[in-house]
Every structure is written in structure tokens, then in C-alpha cells.
PDB file of N, CA, C and O in Angstrom:
ATOM      1  N   MET A   1     160.521 -79.199 -11.357  1.00  0.00           N
ATOM      2  CA  MET A   1     160.735 -79.932 -10.127  1.00  0.00           C
ATOM      3  C   MET A   1     160.472 -81.410 -10.401  1.00  0.00           C
ATOM      4  O   MET A   1     159.515 -81.768 -11.089  1.00  0.00           O
ATOM      5  N   THR A   2     161.312 -82.237  -9.867  1.00  0.00           N
ATOM      6  CA  THR A   2     161.146 -83.673 -10.100  1.00  0.00           C
ATOM      7  C   THR A   2     160.100 -84.246  -9.165  1.00  0.00           C
ATOM      8  O   THR A   2     159.717 -83.627  -8.173  1.00  0.00           O
ATOM      9  N   ASP A   3     159.647 -85.441  -9.503  1.00  0.00           N
ATOM     10  CA  ASP A   3     158.654 -86.129  -8.688  1.00  0.00           C
ATOM     11  C   ASP A   3     159.193 -86.364  -7.281  1.00  0.00           C
ATOM     12  O   ASP A   3     158.462 -86.210  -6.303  1.00  0.00           O
ATOM     13  N   ALA A   4     160.458 -86.733  -7.173  1.00  0.00           N
ATOM     14  CA  ALA A   4     161.071 -86.985  -5.862  1.00  0.00           C
ATOM     15  C   ALA A   4     161.113 -85.700  -5.034  1.00  0.00           C
ATOM     16  O   ALA A   4     160.882 -85.732  -3.826  1.00  0.00           O
ATOM     17  N   GLN A   5     161.403 -84.590  -5.671  1.00  0.00           N
ATOM     18  CA  GLN A   5     161.431 -83.309  -4.954  1.00  0.00           C
ATOM     19  C   GLN A   5     160.037 -82.941  -4.459  1.00  0.00           C
ATOM     20  O   GLN A   5     159.885 -82.439  -3.346  1.00  0.00           O
ATOM     21  N   GLU A   6     159.029 -83.186  -5.274  1.00  0.00           N
ATOM     22  CA  GLU A   6     157.655 -82.894  -4.883  1.00  0.00           C
ATOM     23  C   GLU A   6     157.241 -83.756  -3.692  1.00  0.00           C
ATOM     24  O   GLU A   6     156.627 -83.267  -2.744  1.00  0.00           O
ATOM     25  N   ARG A   7     157.585 -85.043  -3.752  1.00  0.00           N
ATOM     26  CA  ARG A   7     157.248 -85.939  -2.633  1.00  0.00           C
ATOM     27  C   ARG A   7     157.953 -85.496  -1.361  1.00  0.00           C
ATOM     28  O   ARG A   7     157.354 -85.487  -0.285  1.00  0.00           O
ATOM     29  N   LEU A   8     159.221 -85.128  -1.482  1.00  0.00           N
ATOM     30  CA  LEU A   8     159.981 -84.665  -0.333  1.00  0.00           C
ATOM     31  C   LEU A   8     159.351 -83.387   0.235  1.00  0.00           C
ATOM     32  O   LEU A   8     159.211 -83.243   1.449  1.00  0.00           O
ATOM     33  N   GLY A   9     158.981 -82.484  -0.637  1.00  0.00           N
ATOM     34  CA  GLY A   9     158.340 -81.247  -0.196  1.00  0.00           C
ATOM     35  C   GLY A   9     157.050 -81.519   0.557  1.00  0.00           C
ATOM     36  O   GLY A   9     156.787 -80.901   1.589  1.00  0.00           O
ATOM     37  N   LYS A  10     156.244 -82.442   0.045  1.00  0.00           N
ATOM     38  CA  LYS A  10     154.985 -82.792   0.710  1.00  0.00           C
ATOM     39  C   LYS A  10     155.254 -83.449   2.060  1.00  0.00           C
ATOM     40  O   LYS A  10     154.562 -83.169   3.039  1.00  0.00           O
ATOM     41  N   LEU A  11     156.247 -84.312   2.112  1.00  0.00           N
ATOM     42  CA  LEU A  11     156.603 -84.986   3.357  1.00  0.00           C
ATOM     43  C   LEU A  11     157.061 -83.964   4.397  1.00  0.00           C
ATOM     44  O   LEU A  11     156.642 -84.024   5.552  1.00  0.00           O
ATOM     45  N   LEU A  12     157.901 -83.047   3.999  1.00  0.00           N
ATOM     46  CA  LEU A  12     158.392 -82.033   4.931  1.00  0.00           C
ATOM     47  C   LEU A  12     157.256 -81.137   5.416  1.00  0.00           C
ATOM     48  O   LEU A  12     157.221 -80.762   6.588  1.00  0.00           O
ATOM     49  N   THR A  13     156.343 -80.797   4.539  1.00  0.00           N
ATOM     50  CA  THR A  13     155.190 -79.988   4.923  1.00  0.00           C
ATOM     51  C   THR A  13     154.344 -80.716   5.945  1.00  0.00           C
ATOM     52  O   THR A  13     153.903 -80.122   6.929  1.00  0.00           O
ATOM     53  N   ARG A  14     154.114 -81.999   5.716  1.00  0.00           N
ATOM     54  CA  ARG A  14     153.317 -82.809   6.642  1.00  0.00           C
ATOM     55  C   ARG A  14     154.015 -82.917   7.993  1.00  0.00           C
ATOM     56  O   ARG A  14     153.368 -82.800   9.034  1.00  0.00           O
ATOM     57  N   GLU A  15     155.323 -83.139   7.988  1.00  0.00           N
ATOM     58  CA  GLU A  15     156.079 -83.244   9.242  1.00  0.00           C
ATOM     59  C   GLU A  15     156.044 -81.926  10.010  1.00  0.00           C
ATOM     60  O   GLU A  15     155.913 -81.917  11.234  1.00  0.00           O
ATOM     61  N   LYS A  16     156.159 -80.826   9.292  1.00  0.00           N
ATOM     62  CA  LYS A  16     156.107 -79.515   9.937  1.00  0.00           C
ATOM     63  C   LYS A  16     154.755 -79.307  10.595  1.00  0.00           C
ATOM     64  O   LYS A  16     154.683 -78.833  11.729  1.00  0.00           O
ATOM     65  N   ALA A  17     153.688 -79.655   9.901  1.00  0.00           N
ATOM     66  CA  ALA A  17     152.336 -79.507  10.449  1.00  0.00           C
ATOM     67  C   ALA A  17     152.160 -80.378  11.691  1.00  0.00           C
ATOM     68  O   ALA A  17     151.553 -79.944  12.670  1.00  0.00           O
ATOM     69  N   GLN A  18     152.684 -81.596  11.658  1.00  0.00           N
ATOM     70  CA  GLN A  18     152.585 -82.476  12.826  1.00  0.00           C
ATOM     71  C   GLN A  18     153.345 -81.879  14.013  1.00  0.00           C
ATOM     72  O   GLN A  18     152.878 -81.941  15.150  1.00  0.00           O
ATOM     73  N   GLY A  19     154.486 -81.316  13.746  1.00  0.00           N
ATOM     74  CA  GLY A  19     155.274 -80.680  14.800  1.00  0.00           C
ATOM     75  C   GLY A  19     154.548 -79.479  15.390  1.00  0.00           C
ATOM     76  O   GLY A  19     154.576 -79.268  16.603  1.00  0.00           O
ATOM     77  N   GLU A  20     153.899 -78.694  14.537  1.00  0.00           N
ATOM     78  CA  GLU A  20     153.148 -77.536  15.017  1.00  0.00           C
ATOM     79  C   GLU A  20     151.983 -77.981  15.898  1.00  0.00           C
ATOM     80  O   GLU A  20     151.726 -77.384  16.943  1.00  0.00           O
ATOM     81  N   ARG A  21     151.275 -79.037  15.470  1.00  0.00           N
ATOM     82  CA  ARG A  21     150.158 -79.539  16.279  1.00  0.00           C
ATOM     83  C   ARG A  21     150.643 -80.042  17.631  1.00  0.00           C
ATOM     84  O   ARG A  21     149.995 -79.812  18.652  1.00  0.00           O
ATOM     85  N   ALA A  22     151.781 -80.729  17.639  1.00  0.00           N
ATOM     86  CA  ALA A  22     152.337 -81.232  18.891  1.00  0.00           C
ATOM     87  C   ALA A  22     152.726 -80.075  19.809  1.00  0.00           C
ATOM     88  O   ALA A  22     152.499 -80.141  21.017  1.00  0.00           O
ATOM     89  N   ALA A  23     153.298 -79.038  19.256  1.00  0.00           N
ATOM     90  CA  ALA A  23     153.691 -77.873  20.057  1.00  0.00           C
ATOM     91  C   ALA A  23     152.464 -77.188  20.654  1.00  0.00           C
ATOM     92  O   ALA A  23     152.488 -76.764  21.809  1.00  0.00           O
ATOM     93  N   ILE A  24     151.408 -77.083  19.877  1.00  0.00           N
ATOM     94  CA  ILE A  24     150.177 -76.472  20.373  1.00  0.00           C
ATOM     95  C   ILE A  24     149.597 -77.309  21.501  1.00  0.00           C
ATOM     96  O   ILE A  24     149.148 -76.764  22.510  1.00  0.00           O
ATOM     97  N   LYS A  25     149.600 -78.634  21.342  1.00  0.00           N
ATOM     98  CA  LYS A  25     149.090 -79.515  22.402  1.00  0.00           C
ATOM     99  C   LYS A  25     149.901 -79.344  23.684  1.00  0.00           C
ATOM    100  O   LYS A  25     149.334 -79.282  24.774  1.00  0.00           O
ATOM    101  N   ARG A  26     151.229 -79.268  23.556  1.00  0.00           N
ATOM    102  CA  ARG A  26     152.076 -79.089  24.734  1.00  0.00           C
ATOM    103  C   ARG A  26     151.798 -77.749  25.405  1.00  0.00           C
ATOM    104  O   ARG A  26     151.735 -77.673  26.632  1.00  0.00           O
ATOM    105  N   LEU A  27     151.631 -76.699  24.618  1.00  0.00           N
ATOM    106  CA  LEU A  27     151.340 -75.379  25.172  1.00  0.00           C
ATOM    107  C   LEU A  27     150.007 -75.386  25.908  1.00  0.00           C
ATOM    108  O   LEU A  27     149.912 -74.890  27.031  1.00  0.00           O
ATOM    109  N   LEU A  28     148.984 -75.942  25.283  1.00  0.00           N
ATOM    110  CA  LEU A  28     147.675 -76.013  25.931  1.00  0.00           C
ATOM    111  C   LEU A  28     147.757 -76.788  27.239  1.00  0.00           C
ATOM    112  O   LEU A  28     147.205 -76.361  28.252  1.00  0.00           O
ATOM    113  N   ALA A  29     148.440 -77.916  27.218  1.00  0.00           N
ATOM    114  CA  ALA A  29     148.575 -78.737  28.424  1.00  0.00           C
ATOM    115  C   ALA A  29     149.315 -77.971  29.518  1.00  0.00           C
ATOM    116  O   ALA A  29     148.949 -78.055  30.691  1.00  0.00           O
ATOM    117  N   SER A  30     150.340 -77.236  29.145  1.00  0.00           N
ATOM    118  CA  SER A  30     151.101 -76.486  30.150  1.00  0.00           C
ATOM    119  C   SER A  30     150.260 -75.376  30.770  1.00  0.00           C
ATOM    120  O   SER A  30     150.524 -74.949  31.894  1.00  0.00           O
ATOM    121  N   LEU A  31     149.255 -74.912  30.048  1.00  0.00           N
ATOM    122  CA  LEU A  31     148.346 -73.884  30.561  1.00  0.00           C
ATOM    123  C   LEU A  31     147.141 -74.480  31.270  1.00  0.00           C
ATOM    124  O   LEU A  31     146.306 -73.749  31.803  1.00  0.00           O
ATOM    125  N   GLY A  32     147.047 -75.809  31.279  1.00  0.00           N
ATOM    126  CA  GLY A  32     145.966 -76.479  31.976  1.00  0.00           C
ATOM    127  C   GLY A  32     144.719 -76.736  31.147  1.00  0.00           C
ATOM    128  O   GLY A  32     143.653 -76.998  31.704  1.00  0.00           O
ATOM    129  N   PHE A  33     144.831 -76.666  29.842  1.00  0.00           N
ATOM    130  CA  PHE A  33     143.696 -76.904  28.958  1.00  0.00           C
ATOM    131  C   PHE A  33     143.864 -78.228  28.231  1.00  0.00           C
ATOM    132  O   PHE A  33     144.964 -78.591  27.814  1.00  0.00           O
ATOM    133  N   GLU A  34     142.752 -78.944  28.087  1.00  0.00           N
ATOM    134  CA  GLU A  34     142.796 -80.251  27.429  1.00  0.00           C
ATOM    135  C   GLU A  34     142.691 -80.153  25.912  1.00  0.00           C
ATOM    136  O   GLU A  34     143.100 -81.064  25.192  1.00  0.00           O
ATOM    137  N   SER A  35     142.135 -79.029  25.427  1.00  0.00           N
ATOM    138  CA  SER A  35     141.910 -78.899  23.983  1.00  0.00           C
ATOM    139  C   SER A  35     141.812 -77.429  23.614  1.00  0.00           C
ATOM    140  O   SER A  35     141.638 -76.577  24.486  1.00  0.00           O
ATOM    141  N   PRO A  36     141.924 -77.126  22.326  1.00  0.00           N
ATOM    142  CA  PRO A  36     141.714 -75.750  21.886  1.00  0.00           C
ATOM    143  C   PRO A  36     140.306 -75.256  22.251  1.00  0.00           C
ATOM    144  O   PRO A  36     140.118 -74.083  22.571  1.00  0.00           O
ATOM    145  N   LYS A  37     139.335 -76.149  22.201  1.00  0.00           N
ATOM    146  CA  LYS A  37     137.959 -75.771  22.536  1.00  0.00           C
ATOM    147  C   LYS A  37     137.869 -75.316  23.990  1.00  0.00           C
ATOM    148  O   LYS A  37     137.176 -74.344  24.292  1.00  0.00           O
ATOM    149  N   ALA A  38     138.561 -76.007  24.891  1.00  0.00           N
ATOM    150  CA  ALA A  38     138.551 -75.629  26.305  1.00  0.00           C
ATOM    151  C   ALA A  38     139.137 -74.230  26.495  1.00  0.00           C
ATOM    152  O   ALA A  38     138.622 -73.446  27.292  1.00  0.00           O
ATOM    153  N   LEU A  39     140.198 -73.917  25.777  1.00  0.00           N
ATOM    154  CA  LEU A  39     140.792 -72.584  25.850  1.00  0.00           C
ATOM    155  C   LEU A  39     139.821 -71.544  25.310  1.00  0.00           C
ATOM    156  O   LEU A  39     139.654 -70.482  25.911  1.00  0.00           O
ATOM    157  N   THR A  40     139.186 -71.834  24.193  1.00  0.00           N
ATOM    158  CA  THR A  40     138.221 -70.916  23.602  1.00  0.00           C
ATOM    159  C   THR A  40     137.073 -70.631  24.566  1.00  0.00           C
ATOM    160  O   THR A  40     136.652 -69.485  24.721  1.00  0.00           O
ATOM    161  N   GLU A  41     136.572 -71.683  25.211  1.00  0.00           N
ATOM    162  CA  GLU A  41     135.478 -71.516  26.168  1.00  0.00           C
ATOM    163  C   GLU A  41     135.926 -70.682  27.371  1.00  0.00           C
ATOM    164  O   GLU A  41     135.168 -69.846  27.861  1.00  0.00           O
ATOM    165  N   PHE A  42     137.144 -70.906  27.842  1.00  0.00           N
ATOM    166  CA  PHE A  42     137.668 -70.136  28.966  1.00  0.00           C
ATOM    167  C   PHE A  42     137.759 -68.656  28.600  1.00  0.00           C
ATOM    168  O   PHE A  42     137.334 -67.797  29.373  1.00  0.00           O
ATOM    169  N   VAL A  43     138.307 -68.361  27.438  1.00  0.00           N
ATOM    170  CA  VAL A  43     138.452 -66.967  27.008  1.00  0.00           C
ATOM    171  C   VAL A  43     137.083 -66.312  26.865  1.00  0.00           C
ATOM    172  O   VAL A  43     136.900 -65.165  27.274  1.00  0.00           O
ATOM    173  N   ALA A  44     136.125 -67.026  26.292  1.00  0.00           N
ATOM    174  CA  ALA A  44     134.776 -66.479  26.140  1.00  0.00           C
ATOM    175  C   ALA A  44     134.158 -66.171  27.503  1.00  0.00           C
ATOM    176  O   ALA A  44     133.536 -65.124  27.683  1.00  0.00           O
ATOM    177  N   ALA A  45     134.329 -67.078  28.457  1.00  0.00           N
ATOM    178  CA  ALA A  45     133.786 -66.862  29.799  1.00  0.00           C
ATOM    179  C   ALA A  45     134.452 -65.661  30.469  1.00  0.00           C
ATOM    180  O   ALA A  45     133.786 -64.884  31.153  1.00  0.00           O
ATOM    181  N   GLN A  46     135.748 -65.508  30.277  1.00  0.00           N
ATOM    182  CA  GLN A  46     136.454 -64.372  30.854  1.00  0.00           C
ATOM    183  C   GLN A  46     135.965 -63.057  30.253  1.00  0.00           C
ATOM    184  O   GLN A  46     135.803 -62.063  30.960  1.00  0.00           O
ATOM    185  N   ARG A  47     135.735 -63.063  28.957  1.00  0.00           N
ATOM    186  CA  ARG A  47     135.236 -61.838  28.290  1.00  0.00           C
ATOM    187  C   ARG A  47     133.839 -61.498  28.790  1.00  0.00           C
ATOM    188  O   ARG A  47     133.530 -60.331  29.031  1.00  0.00           O
ATOM    189  N   GLU A  48     133.005 -62.503  28.945  1.00  0.00           N
ATOM    190  CA  GLU A  48     131.640 -62.277  29.455  1.00  0.00           C
ATOM    191  C   GLU A  48     131.682 -61.735  30.881  1.00  0.00           C
ATOM    192  O   GLU A  48     130.927 -60.824  31.219  1.00  0.00           O
ATOM    193  N   ALA A  49     132.548 -62.282  31.708  1.00  0.00           N
ATOM    194  CA  ALA A  49     132.681 -61.808  33.079  1.00  0.00           C
ATOM    195  C   ALA A  49     133.183 -60.376  33.107  1.00  0.00           C
ATOM    196  O   ALA A  49     132.728 -59.569  33.917  1.00  0.00           O
ATOM    197  N   GLU A  50     134.107 -60.066  32.235  1.00  0.00           N
ATOM    198  CA  GLU A  50     134.647 -58.708  32.162  1.00  0.00           C
ATOM    199  C   GLU A  50     133.549 -57.729  31.753  1.00  0.00           C
ATOM    200  O   GLU A  50     133.439 -56.643  32.323  1.00  0.00           O
ATOM    201  N   GLN A  51     132.744 -58.108  30.772  1.00  0.00           N
ATOM    202  CA  GLN A  51     131.647 -57.241  30.336  1.00  0.00           C
ATOM    203  C   GLN A  51     130.601 -57.072  31.429  1.00  0.00           C
ATOM    204  O   GLN A  51     130.055 -55.982  31.601  1.00  0.00           O
ATOM    205  N   ALA A  52     130.318 -58.135  32.166  1.00  0.00           N
ATOM    206  CA  ALA A  52     129.322 -58.077  33.240  1.00  0.00           C
ATOM    207  C   ALA A  52     129.800 -57.182  34.373  1.00  0.00           C
ATOM    208  O   ALA A  52     128.989 -56.568  35.066  1.00  0.00           O
ATOM    209  N   ALA A  53     131.123 -57.103  34.565  1.00  0.00           N
ATOM    210  CA  ALA A  53     131.667 -56.289  35.636  1.00  0.00           C
ATOM    211  C   ALA A  53     131.627 -54.802  35.310  1.00  0.00           C
ATOM    212  O   ALA A  53     131.767 -53.969  36.205  1.00  0.00           O
ATOM    213  N   LEU A  54     131.441 -54.467  34.061  1.00  0.00           N
ATOM    214  CA  LEU A  54     131.442 -53.038  33.668  1.00  0.00           C
ATOM    215  C   LEU A  54     130.165 -52.349  34.025  1.00  0.00           C
ATOM    216  O   LEU A  54     130.013 -51.156  33.762  1.00  0.00           O
TER     217      LEU A  54
END
């Protein structure tokens, strides 16, 4: 593989990762969460409430 191909591969990988992060941010926002941590905390609270109800 040439140096140019390697650089292109790295660039495409970085762009793909940026796109994935942007998609995750949009999904979280559409669900009403500001961050992955907020979603994690919500899920944990829901699980605790579910266990307490049993």
C-alpha cells in the first residue's frame, strides 16, 4: 500500500468516526438527552425503579 493510500484510509476512517459521533448526538438530542451520560443515568434510574416495584 502506498503512503497516499494509507493517508486516504486514515482520513476516511476519521471522517466515518466523526459522522458516527454526529449521528449519535442527533439521536440523543431527538430523545431529549444532552449526553450519553444522561441517557445512561436515565436507564439506570429506570432499572432501579423497576426493581423497586417488584
